[in-house]
N, C-alpha and C positions, 0 to 999 in steps of 0.2 A: 689630758690637758692640765697645765699647772694651776695650782690653787693660790699661788703667791701673787700678790699685787702690792704695789707701793701705794699705800693708802694716802700718803701725802700728795701724790701726783695724780691719782686716779679720779675719774669723774664719779658722780654718785651712781650712775648706771653700771660702771665697771665694778664698783664696790659691792653693789647689790648682787651682781652676777657672781663675783668671787665668793661672797658669803653663802649664796645659794649652792654653789658647787661644793663648798666645804661641808655644808650641812648634809647634802646628798651623799657625799663620800663617807661621812660619819655614820649616817643611817645605814648605808650598805655594809660598812665594816662591822656593824653590830647586828647584821642580819635581821633588820626590822623592815617589814613591808610598809608601803605607803599607807595602807589601810590601818595597820597597827599603830603607826605614828599618829595618824589622824585621830584615832580613837583615844590614844593616850593623851594627846595634846588637847582634845576637846574641840577640834576644828574639823571642817569638812574635808573630804578627800580631794575636792576640787581646789581647795586652798593649798594642799600639799603639792598637787599637780602644777599649779601656777608657780609655786616656789621653785620646783624642779626645772620647769621649762625655761624661765628667764629671771627668776628672782624678783619679779615685780608683782604688784597687785595684791600683796598681803599687808594686813595692818600690823602695827607695832605690837598690839596685843597678841595676835596670832604668832608673830615671830617669837615673842617671849614664851608663849605656851609651848612652842616647838622646842625651844632651848630647854625648857623645864622637862619636857617629855624625854629628851635625849640626855638629861642630867648634865647640861652644860650651863645652867643658870649661875653657877659659881663664877663664871668668867665675866658676868655682867658688871661686877665691881670694878674690873680693870677698864671697862669701856668708858665710864665717866667717874673719875676719882672724886672723892668727897671734897667739895670746895671750901673746906675749912679755912678760915682767914689765918694768915700767918701772924706771928706776934708783932711784927713791925706795923702791919695794917691795923692791928688792935690799938697800938699806941697812937698812931696817926688819927684814928677814929675815936679816940678817948674811950676805948673799951666797947664801942658800939659796933654792931655788925652792919655791913653795907646793905642797904635796902633798894637802892636804885643806882643806875649808871648815869654818869654825867660825861658829856663829850669834853675832851680836853680843849681848852681855849688856846688859840694861837697867840703867841707873843706878838703884840702889835708893834709897829715902828713907833718911834718917838712922836708924840702928838704935838701939833703946833696950832696956833690960832688962824687957820685958813691961809697962811702964807707958805706956799710950797715953792721953794726955789726952782724946782723943775718946771713949773708952769709959767714962769716969767718969760 
């Protein structure tokens, strides 16, 4: 079964399943048993079994522990790049870092004093 999935188009279920298949293939390629992986990751064997079955039902903590046990944690940096503000944002914010998000306001039509030509 292919492990390739278009993450831009896939549902969260499809992504979970693809990641689980990839982790299982990596585990097998390294000749590590499920018991060994569970012990190394500090998770239960049932957690590993759930991951292998459908990729569901494990916590983010368990997922990270499994990545660490398989020595894949170096790939986590690529998952969510550092959100450092670019220099133009710093200039606009007068050197301050953004702390909250604000919805963009719609540009309203020209305002008039209750006289709308369309309602006459």
